[in-house]
ZAMARGU-4260 file (C-alpha; in steps of 0.2 Angstrom, whole numbers, plus 5000, padded with zeros to 4 digits):
<rodrens>
0) 4788/4968/5071 | 4799/4983/5065 | 4793/4993/5081 | 4809/4995/5088 | 4818/5001/5074
5) 4828/5018/5075 | 4822/5027/5059 | 4835/5041/5062 | 4848/5025/5058 | 4840/5018/5045
10) 4848/5030/5032 | 4865/5026/5040 | 4862/5007/5036 | 4858/5010/5020 | 4872/5020/5016
15) 4884/5007/5021 | 4875/4994/5011 | 4873/5003/4995 | 4893/5012/4998 | 4902/4997/5000
20) 4891/4985/4987 | 4895/5000/4974 | 4912/5004/4978 | 4918/4985/4982 | 4918/4977/4964
25) 4927/4991/4958 | 4940/4990/4971 | 4941/4972/4969 | 4943/4972/4949 | 4953/4987/4949
30) 4970/4978/4947 | 4963/4966/4933 | 4956/4982/4926 | 4973/4989/4923 | 4980/4974/4917
35) 4966/4972/4904 | 4973/4990/4900 | 4990/4984/4896 | 4997/4991/4913 | 5013/4978/4919
40) 5014/4971/4936 | 5026/4985/4941 | 5016/5000/4935 | 5000/4993/4944 | 5012/4990/4959
45) 5017/5008/4958 | 4997/5014/4958 | 4995/5004/4974 | 5010/5013/4983 | 5004/5030/4980
50) 4986/5025/4984 | 4987/5022/5002 | 4998/5037/5005 | 4986/5047/4998 | 4971/5043/5009
55) 4982/5043/5024 | 4985/5062/5020 | 4968/5065/5014 | 4958/5059/5028 | 4966/5070/5042
60) 4966/5085/5029 | 4949/5087/5025 | 4943/5079/5042 | 4952/5093/5049 | 4943/5107/5038
65) 4925/5098/5042 | 4928/5099/5058 | 4933/5119/5057 | 4919/5124/5047 | 4905/5111/5054
70) 4903/5104/5035 | 4903/5087/5038 | 4888/5082/5029 | 4891/5095/5012 | 4908/5084/5014
75) 4901/5068/5015 | 4890/5071/4999 | 4902/5080/4991 | 4915/5068/4991 | 4901/5054/4986
80) 4898/5063/4971 | 4919/5065/4968 | 4921/5047/4969 | 4908/5043/4959 | 4912/5051/4945
85) 4931/5047/4945 | 4926/5029/4946 | 4914/5027/4932 | 4927/5040/4922 | 4938/5023/4921
90) 4927/5014/4911 | 4932/5025/4896 | 4949/5023/4897 | 4956/5013/4881 | 4968/5000/4881
95) 4987/5002/4876 | 4989/4997/4858 | 5003/4986/4857 | 5008/4978/4837 | 5026/4971/4834
100) 5034/4967/4817 | 5031/4952/4809 | 5034/4942/4792 | 5018/4937/4781 | 5025/4921/4772
105) 5016/4913/4758 | 5021/4895/4749 | 5007/4884/4749 | 5001/4889/4765 | 5001/4906/4775
110) 5011/4909/4790 | 5015/4923/4801 | 5031/4923/4808 | 5033/4934/4825 | 5050/4933/4833
115) 5059/4939/4848 | 5077/4942/4851 | 5077/4933/4867 | 5067/4916/4871 | 5048/4918/4876
120) 5045/4918/4894 | 5041/4899/4901 | 5022/4906/4905 | 5019/4912/4888 | 5027/4896/4880
125) 5017/4885/4891 | 5000/4893/4885 | 5008/4894/4867 | 5007/4874/4870 | 4989/4872/4879
130) 4979/4886/4870 | 4966/4879/4858 | 4955/4894/4852 | 4947/4894/4836 | 4944/4908/4824
135) 4953/4922/4830 | 4959/4936/4823 | 4975/4949/4822 | 4974/4965/4813 | 4989/4965/4799
140) 4996/4982/4791 | 5008/4975/4776 | 5021/4988/4769 | 5020/4989/4748 | 5038/4984/4742
145) 5034/4978/4725 | 5022/4973/4713 | 5026/4956/4714 | 5019/4958/4732 | 5001/4963/4724
150) 5001/4951/4710 | 5004/4937/4724 | 4988/4944/4732 | 4977/4945/4716 | 4985/4928/4709
155) 4984/4917/4725 | 4971/4925/4736 | 4961/4932/4722 | 4958/4949/4728 | 4953/4959/4713
160) 4956/4975/4718 | 4974/4972/4717 | 4973/4964/4701 | 4966/4982/4694 | 4979/4991/4702
165) 4992/4979/4695 | 4985/4984/4677 | 4981/5002/4678 | 4996/5009/4689 | 5014/5007/4690
170) 5023/5003/4706 | 5026/5020/4711 | 5009/5025/4707 | 5004/5008/4718 | 5015/5015/4733
175) 5006/5030/4734 | 4990/5017/4740 | 4999/5014/4757 | 4999/4999/4765 | 4988/4983/4764
180) 4975/4982/4778 | 4967/4966/4783 | 4961/4955/4797 | 4972/4937/4797 | 4960/4923/4804
185) 4968/4909/4811 | 4966/4893/4826 | 4978/4896/4839 | 4979/4876/4839 | 4990/4876/4823
190) 5002/4888/4832 | 5021/4881/4829 | 5033/4889/4842 | 5051/4886/4835 | 5067/4894/4845
195) 5063/4913/4846 | 5049/4913/4835 | 5030/4907/4833 | 5024/4902/4818 | 5005/4906/4815
200) 4994/4896/4802 | 4982/4908/4795 | 4968/4902/4785 | 4957/4917/4779 | 4959/4935/4778
205) 4946/4947/4778 | 4946/4965/4772 | 4939/4982/4774 | 4925/4977/4762 | 4921/4960/4773
210) 4924/4950/4758 | 4935/4933/4766 | 4948/4926/4755 | 4956/4908/4758 | 4974/4914/4762
215) 4984/4898/4752 | 4997/4902/4737 | 4994/4889/4727 | 5003/4899/4711 | 5015/4911/4719
220) 5024/4913/4734 | 5030/4930/4743 | 5035/4936/4759 | 5031/4952/4765 | 5033/4963/4782
225) 5019/4969/4793 | 5012/4976/4808 | 5002/4967/4820 | 4990/4970/4833 | 4982/4957/4842
230) 4970/4965/4858 | 4958/4952/4856 | 4969/4938/4857 | 4976/4939/4875 | 4993/4926/4875
235) 4998/4935/4858 | 4995/4952/4864 | 5008/4947/4878 | 5019/4940/4866 | 5018/4956/4859
240) 5021/4966/4874 | 5035/4955/4879 | 5045/4957/4862 | 5042/4977/4865 | 5049/4976/4881
245) 5064/4967/4874 | 5067/4978/4858 | 5062/4993/4866 | 5065/4995/4885 | 5060/5013/4883
250) 5043/5006/4878 | 5039/5004/4896 | 5038/5023/4899 | 5023/5028/4908 | 5007/5031/4894
255) 4995/5045/4892 | 4982/5032/4897 | 4991/5025/4913 | 4992/5043/4920 | 4973/5045/4915
260) 4970/5029/4924 | 4984/5035/4941 | 4976/5050/4941 | 4958/5045/4943 | 4963/5031/4955
265) 4970/5044/4967 | 4955/5055/4966 | 4942/5040/4969 | 4954/5033/4983 | 4953/5052/4992
270) 4935/5051/4992 | 4933/5035/4998 | 4945/5040/5012 | 4934/5054/5016 | 4918/5046/5014
275) 4922/5032/5025 | 4931/5043/5039 | 4917/5057/5040 | 4904/5043/5036 | 4910/5033/5052
280) 4911/5048/5063 | 4891/5053/5057 | 4888/5036/5061 | 4895/5037/5080 | 4888/5054/5081
285) 4869/5047/5076 | 4872/5032/5090 | 4877/5043/5104 | 4889/5041/5118 | 4878/5028/5126
290) 4876/5016/5110 | 4894/5018/5103 | 4892/5000/5105 | 4880/4997/5092 | 4891/5004/5077
295) 4894/4986/5072 | 4875/4984/5068 | 4876/4997/5058 | 4894/4994/5050 | 4889/4975/5044
300) 4878/4981/5033 | 4893/4985/5023 | 4899/4970/5026 | 4883/4962/5016 | 4884/4973/5004
305) 4902/4970/4999 | 4899/4953/5000 | 4883/4952/4990 | 4887/4962/4977 | 4906/4956/4975
310) 4899/4940/4970 | 4885/4947/4957 | 4896/4959/4949 | 4908/4943/4946 | 4894/4933/4939
315) 4889/4948/4928 | 4905/4952/4921 | 4905/4935/4914 | 4888/4932/4907 | 4890/4951/4898
320) 4908/4946/4892 | 4900/4931/4883 | 4915/4919/4884 | 4928/4932/4879 | 4944/4932/4887
325) 4945/4951/4885 | 4932/4954/4900 | 4919/4967/4899 | 4918/4978/4915 | 4903/4990/4910
330) 4890/4983/4920 | 4901/4983/4937 | 4903/5004/4932 | 4885/5005/4929 | 4880/4998/4944
335) 4891/5007/4954 | 4884/5022/4947 | 4865/5020/4951 | 4870/5010/4969 | 4881/5027/4972
340) 4865/5038/4965 | 4855/5030/4978 | 4868/5032/4991 | 4869/5050/4987 | 4850/5052/4989
345) 4849/5043/5007 | 4864/5053/5013 | 4854/5070/5009 | 4840/5063/5023 | 4854/5061/5037
350) 4849/5073/5051 | 4866/5077/5058 | 4876/5092/5049 | 4889/5094/5059 | 4897/5085/5073
355) 4907/5086/5090 | 4924/5090/5091 | 4936/5074/5088 | 4955/5073/5093 | 4963/5068/5078
360) 4980/5056/5081 | 4995/5066/5081 | 5008/5053/5074 | 5021/5067/5070 | 5021/5074/5086
365) 5025/5057/5096 | 5036/5047/5084 | 5052/5054/5095 | 5047/5045/5110 | 5037/5030/5104
370) 5052/5025/5095 | 5061/5020/5110 | 5050/5006/5114 | 5057/4990/5109 | 5041/4982/5111
375) 5033/4995/5099 | 5049/4993/5085 | 5044/4976/5085 | 5026/4979/5084 | 5028/4990/5069
380) 5041/4978/5061 | 5028/4964/5062 | 5013/4978/5056 | 5024/4979/5040 | 5026/4961/5036
385) 5007/4960/5038 | 5004/4975/5029 | 5014/4968/5013 | 5007/4950/5014 | 4990/4959/5013
390) 4994/4968/5000 | 4999/4955/4988 | 4983/4947/4994 | 4972/4963/4989 | 4981/4968/4974
395) 4987/4953/4964 | 4978/4937/4969 | 4966/4940/4956 | 4979/4946/4942 | 4986/4928/4949
400) 4971/4919/4944 | 4970/4926/4927 | 4988/4920/4924 | 4986/4902/4929 | 4967/4902/4919
405) 4974/4891/4905 | 4958/4882/4899 | 4942/4889/4890 | 4931/4886/4904 | 4942/4893/4918
410) 4941/4910/4907 | 4926/4910/4901 | 4918/4909/4921 | 4934/4916/4927 | 4925/4933/4936
415) 4912/4922/4944 | 4925/4913/4952 | 4935/4929/4958 | 4918/4934/4965 | 4915/4920/4973
420) 4933/4922/4982 | 4928/4939/4989 | 4911/4931/4995 | 4921/4917/5004 | 4935/4929/5010
425) 4919/4941/5018 | 4907/4927/5025 | 4918/4913/5028 | 4935/4921/5033 | 4934/4938/5040
430) 4919/4940/5049 | 4919/4922/5058 | 4937/4925/5064 | 4933/4945/5068 | 4922/4939/5079
435) 4931/4926/5088 | 4949/4936/5089 | 4945/4941/5106 | 4944/4922/5114 | 4958/4919/5103
440) 4969/4932/5108 | 4964/4929/5126 | 4968/4911/5125 | 4984/4911/5115 | 4991/4930/5117
445) 4994/4943/5103 | 5011/4937/5101 | 5007/4921/5096 | 4991/4927/5088 | 5005/4939/5076
450) 5016/4924/5073 | 5001/4914/5067 | 4996/4927/5055 | 5012/4927/5048 | 5012/4909/5045
455) 4996/4907/5039 | 5003/4920/5024 | 5017/4909/5022 | 5007/4893/5019 | 4994/4902/5009
460) 5005/4908/4997 | 5014/4892/4995 | 4999/4885/4992 | 4992/4896/4979 | 5009/4891/4970
465) 5006/4873/4967 | 4989/4872/4961 | 4986/4876/4944 | 4967/4876/4945 | 4962/4894/4950
470) 4944/4884/4958 | 4955/4877/4970 | 4959/4894/4979 | 4940/4894/4987 | 4945/4881/4997
475) 4961/4891/5003 | 4951/4906/5005 | 4947/4900/5022 | 4964/4903/5026 | 4960/4921/5025
480) 4950/4920/5041 | 4966/4915/5052 | 4978/4927/5041 | 4969/4944/5037 | 4952/4939/5048
485) 4964/4940/5063 | 4978/4953/5058 | 4966/4969/5062 | 4959/4965/5079 | 4975/4960/5084
490) 4984/4977/5077 | 4970/4987/5087 | 4971/4978/5102 | 4990/4977/5104 | 4993/4994/5099
495) 4982/5000/5114 | 4992/4986/5125 | 5009/4993/5121 | 5005/5013/5120 | 5015/5022/5132
500) 5003/5034/5144 | 4994/5047/5134 | 4998/5041/5117 | 4986/5029/5113 | 4978/5038/5099
505) 4995/5042/5092 | 4997/5023/5093 | 4983/5020/5082 | 4986/5032/5071 | 5004/5024/5068
510) 4998/5008/5068 | 4986/5012/5050 | 5003/5023/5043 | 5014/5010/5046 | 5002/4996/5040
515) 4995/5004/5025 | 5008/5017/5020 | 5024/5007/5021 | 5017/4987/5022 | 5005/4987/5009
520) 5014/5000/4997 | 5029/4992/4997 | 5023/4974/4996 | 5012/4980/4980 | 5028/4988/4974
525) 5040/4972/4976 | 5024/4960/4969 | 5021/4971/4955 | 5041/4970/4949 | 5042/4951/4954
530) 5024/4948/4944 | 5033/4954/4930 | 5051/4949/4930 | 5047/4929/4939 | 5030/4925/4936
535) 5016/4921/4949 | 5023/4905/4956 | 5040/4913/4959 | 5032/4927/4967 | 5021/4918/4979
540) 5035/4907/4983 | 5046/4922/4987 | 5032/4930/4997 | 5030/4912/5007 | 5048/4911/5012
545) 5049/4931/5013 | 5035/4928/5027 | 5044/4914/5037 | 5060/4926/5037 | 5050/4940/5042
550) 5042/4929/5056 | 5060/4922/5062 | 5067/4940/5063 | 5050/4943/5074 | 5053/4930/5086
555) 5071/4934/5087 | 5067/4951/5093 | 5053/4946/5106 | 5067/4932/5112 | 5079/4948/5114
560) 5066/4959/5122 | 5064/4943/5137 | 5083/4941/5139 | 5085/4960/5140 | 5070/4959/5153
565) 5061/4972/5144 | 5046/4970/5152 | 5032/4980/5156 | 5036/4982/5174 | 5055/4984/5173
570) 5051/4998/5159 | 5041/5007/5169 | 5025/5007/5161 | 5014/4999/5174 | 4998/5000/5162
575) 5005/4986/5152 | 5002/4974/5166 | 4983/4972/5161 | 4978/4964/5147 | 4968/4971/5134
580) 4957/4961/5122 | 4947/4967/5107 | 4929/4971/5113 | 4915/4971/5101 | 4920/4990/5097
585) 4937/4985/5094 | 4932/4972/5080 | 4919/4982/5072 | 4932/4998/5071 | 4944/4986/5063
590) 4933/4980/5051 | 4930/4997/5047 | 4948/5000/5042 | 4949/4986/5035 | 4935/4989/5022
595) 4940/5005/5019 | 4959/5001/5014 | 4952/4986/5003
</rodrens>
């Protein structure tokens, strides 16, 4: 049964399965992890502006060093260890602690008054109205002002420690005891939004000695200023962040844990870029020139690992989170660690230590001559637009599903949903359309397929904005096929088609640089800014309209080229008259680049 298996290729198959299975879930959940840590959409967009650029720099740099000193296998294993340590470090980055001033008032009933200088955003206001979670807690630190405050706590809440303080000490002595610290327990269904304020009905107060006191004021009343922390109550935590951003614009400045997250992300991305590029080179060298067409059969194990691990880790995250809105991602990092350890051990069994010399794309040397080609410029325009749309899907689709998940059922199984979205994208979107891309392009033509990609993205973004139930997105993810599933094969084959003589390698390098370095980067940055300021629905509608505008300009450009008779023969490039369709190797190489970028 297994007689025809090439044993030399088993380690590389296992590498692809374990590597993409280990890193895929981290990459798909990294934006939502950043959101849970307290980073704004703009900061996350900034991160994903920097990451593709760092990868583009790292690949040729370390690839050249590996070629020069014949250290491919050593670099391959070293950067696997490098990215494993970097990824695992993310698990220990603490959340930003957000606090806001509040007033604790007690007059028969106890309320917390949380106020802002401006009205709360529509999104947060709607969540205030719809949230009905029972028995949640916020931490309060209330400043001592007078003996009356202590007396109120003593008489109304029956806190005997404060009664003792009043009897034994003067006000000046009492002030030395600092602040009153306790956990305020309330039910979110009793929140009362009034103008720029939210009044939160407090039912119980829990102190350090674990005594729980009923928060009613039958005998006396008081009003005391406090500070409020609600890290485990997402909608209140978001309100606190909104208040801080309004009252203290400088609070958006980069925090130390953001710097930690940024540098760890950069180092892990560099590690991924080097491992993928050298790993593919090792795979092709193992296959040899005569069997390069079998590359896809090896790389498909990466697709399988990515899909399986993506779905499984989403479910496990929800399972270990036990229904909490604040998700516990610990299992993802430990699964990554275990899978990467096995991957590293298996990689040591690879029999190739050095590879044949390869020619890296010399993008910079040929930019001037290539820039004169009208069709190449139009192609670059399309690559930027497609890259911007792809950046939104990669980095902010899960973010958006979290924003629109309003009821407890959606929140409880949100990571399972996100894992299923990944599986749908991989198995029912990308892979089928990757394989039929050659036939589609042959029948429709490159320009029409490019137009179809942008049009599908526009429809997809508008559809996202029209539904408030994120589970419906499972149906919409079939559009991932005609959008992103056709995108990479079309770019690779058309890049080969329009390349002037002697510049094919340069064009392919330029395609990746434009798509990732300009398109994905700028799309992520813009989307992060819009998500912060206009929220998800408006953001996706802006990108939907933007994709149509981008498509219109692309078509106008094509019409002008036709009107100017900018056909291949008129340009003197007879090589362009022949049709170039993506073969199996092209498709799988496209999938390789696609998975590396994600």
